[in-house]
C-alpha positions as semicolon CSV with decimal commas, in nm:
position;residue;x (nm);y (nm);z (nm)
1;M;-0,463;-2,895;2,746
2;S;-0,724;-3,116;2,583
3;K;-0,936;-2,809;2,502
4;I;-0,644;-2,656;2,313
5;K;-0,586;-2,977;2,116
6;K;-0,956;-2,997;2,030
7;F;-0,956;-2,632;1,924
8;I;-0,656;-2,683;1,694
9;S;-0,810;-3,001;1,553
10;D;-1,137;-2,820;1,482
11;M;-0,948;-2,532;1,321
12;K;-0,768;-2,773;1,086
13;K;-1,101;-2,929;0,989
14;E;-1,251;-2,588;0,915
15;L;-0,948;-2,483;0,709
16;D;-0,982;-2,801;0,502
17;R;-1,342;-2,704;0,420
18;I;-1,246;-2,365;0,279
19;R;-1,252;-2,340;-0,098
20;W;-0,955;-2,126;-0,195
21;C;-0,949;-1,927;-0,521
22;K;-0,757;-2,064;-0,816
23;G;-0,473;-1,873;-0,981
24;K;-0,657;-1,671;-1,248
25;N;-0,949;-1,588;-1,025
26;L;-0,718;-1,486;-0,743
27;L;-0,516;-1,262;-0,975
28;K;-0,834;-1,099;-1,102
29;N;-0,953;-1,031;-0,747
30;V;-0,615;-0,887;-0,647
31;I;-0,611;-0,654;-0,949
32;V;-0,966;-0,535;-0,881
33;T;-0,877;-0,471;-0,516
34;I;-0,566;-0,272;-0,606
35;V;-0,756;-0,066;-0,866
36;F;-1,027;0,019;-0,613
37;M;-0,767;0,112;-0,350
38;I;-0,593;0,346;-0,595
39;F;-0,925;0,497;-0,705
40;F;-1,037;0,568;-0,349
41;A;-0,693;0,700;-0,251
42;L;-0,707;0,948;-0,539
43;F;-1,070;1,033;-0,462
44;F;-0,995;1,118;-0,099
45;L;-0,680;1,305;-0,201
46;V;-0,885;1,528;-0,432
47;I;-1,153;1,579;-0,165
48;E;-0,888;1,673;0,092
49;Y;-0,731;1,918;-0,154
50;I;-1,067;2,082;-0,224
51;V;-1,143;2,112;0,147
52;S;-0,802;2,269;0,212
53;L;-0,868;2,523;-0,065
54;I;-1,206;2,606;0,089
55;N;-1,041;2,655;0,429
56;K;-0,802;2,910;0,277
57;I;-1,088;3,132;0,156
58;D;-1,135;3,442;0,368
59;F;-1,512;3,453;0,403
60;S;-1,510;3,771;0,611
61;K;-1,427;3,979;0,301
62;I;-1,707;3,810;0,108
63;V;-1,954;3,881;0,389
64;E;-1,842;4,246;0,399
65;R;-1,900;4,284;0,026
66;I;-2,245;4,130;0,054
67;N;-2,331;4,364;0,342
68;D;-2,208;4,662;0,140
69;L;-2,437;4,562;-0,147
70;L;-2,737;4,538;0,083
């Protein structure tokens, strides 16, 4: 039980040492984080859409046409 009390005491000491962001700085960081999340969500959505379009292409017809030309 004493180990648990020491652990909790040490945790409180460490939490007191942390320098938390102030209001404006925190708001700025939250906005930047949200903007990056939206950007990457849209980026991966576009990539997924492009890949799905590529998967719909019937390459066998293209290969046949190339072979006919050769």
